[in-house]
C-alpha positions in Angstrom: -13.2 -9.3 -10.3 -13.8 -12.8 -9.0 -12.2 -12.3 -5.6 -12.1 -8.8 -4.1 -8.6 -7.4 -4.2 -7.4 -6.3 -0.8 -5.7 -2.9 -0.3 -4.0 -2.1 3.0 -3.6 1.6 3.8 -1.1 2.7 6.4 -1.4 6.4 7.4 -1.4 8.3 10.7 -4.1 10.7 9.4 -7.6 9.4 10.3 -9.3 11.6 7.6 -7.0 10.3 4.9 -7.6 6.7 6.0 -11.3 7.2 5.9 -11.5 9.1 2.6 -9.1 6.6 0.9 -11.1 3.6 2.4 -14.4 5.0 1.1 -13.0 5.6 -2.4 -11.5 2.2 -2.7 -14.5 0.3 -1.1 -16.6 2.2 -3.6 -14.4 0.8 -6.4 -15.0 -2.8 -5.2 -11.8 -3.3 -3.1 -11.6 -4.9 0.3 -9.8 -2.3 2.4 -7.8 -2.7 5.7 -6.4 0.3 7.4 -3.8 1.0 10.2 -2.6 4.2 11.7 0.6 2.8 13.2 3.5 0.5 12.3 2.8 -1.6 15.4 2.0 -5.2 14.2 2.1 -4.2 10.6 4.4 -7.0 9.4 2.2 -9.6 11.1 -1.0 -8.1 9.7 0.5 -8.1 6.2 1.6 -11.7 6.6 -2.0 -12.7 7.7 -3.9 -10.6 5.2 -1.5 -10.8 2.3 -3.0 -7.6 0.7 -2.7 -7.2 -3.0 -1.3 -3.6 -2.6 -0.1 -1.6 0.4 -0.4 2.3 0.4 2.3 3.4 2.9 2.6 6.9 4.4 6.1 7.9 5.3 5.1 9.4 8.6 3.4 6.4 10.1 4.3 6.0 13.8 6.5 4.5 15.3 9.0 3.2 12.8 8.0 5.2 9.8 6.9 4.1 6.3 10.5 4.0 4.9 11.6 1.5 7.5 8.3 -0.5 7.3 8.7 -0.8 3.5 12.3 -2.1 3.9 11.1 -4.7 6.5 8.1 -5.8 4.3 10.5 -6.1 1.3 13.0 -8.1 3.4 10.4 -10.5 4.7 9.9 -13.6 2.6 6.2 -13.8 3.2 5.5 -10.1 2.2 8.3 -9.2 -0.3 6.0 -9.8 -3.3 3.4 -7.3 -2.1 3.6 -4.0 -4.1 4.1 -1.0 -1.8 3.1 2.4 -3.0 4.6 5.3 -0.9 1.7 7.6 -0.1 3.2 10.9 1.0 3.4 14.7 0.8 7.1 14.5 1.4 9.0 16.3 -1.4 11.6 13.6 -1.4 9.0 10.7 -1.6 10.2 9.5 -4.9 13.8 9.1 -3.9 12.8 7.6 -0.6 10.6 5.1 -2.4 13.6 4.1 -4.6 15.9 3.7 -1.6 13.5 1.6 0.5 12.4 -0.7 -2.4 8.8 0.6 -2.9 7.0 -0.2 -6.1 5.4 3.2 -6.7 4.7 6.7 -5.4 1.4 8.5 -4.9 2.0 12.1 -3.9 -0.4 13.9 -1.5 -2.6 15.6 -2.1 -3.7 12.9 -4.5 -6.3 12.7 -7.2 -8.8 9.8 -7.1 -7.9 9.0 -10.7 -4.2 8.8 -9.9 -4.8 6.6 -6.9 -6.8 4.2 -9.0 -4.1 4.2 -11.8 -1.3 3.5 -9.3 -3.2 0.6 -7.7 -4.3 -0.8 -11.0 -0.7 -0.6 -12.3 0.6 -2.6 -9.4 -2.2 -5.1 -9.6 -1.5 -5.6 -13.3 2.2 -6.1 -12.8 1.7 -8.5 -9.9 -1.5 -10.1 -11.4 0.1 -12.6 -13.8 1.8 -14.3 -10.9 -1.0 -14.3 -8.4 -4.0 -15.0 -10.7 -2.9 -18.2 -12.4 -6.0 -20.4 -12.7 -5.8 -24.2 -13.0 
């Protein structure tokens, strides 16, 4: 990786944020975390992360609404969002809100890596054009 890929993790559980951050930093990613939806759109516009892991129960607006807003925003609509949730309906919610993938909790490290890599590969051809 020439430039570290940035992963944004949005979850209200501090333990999940920290474990996920440690795993991904260990894999060479730059990681930004947030435990609330407050300022999330602006943060995503500024950081332009390569992938966002979005919990459905993030306060105050929730991951479903935040994903809809990210996907409706011209500056962030291209960022892959992976719904990151223990909700039994996570897959159908992800489809309804325009998310790009689903990572069920509890998650395996291998599956987390696969989901992120899949999103990076599908978005990579557009964002890694070299001149």
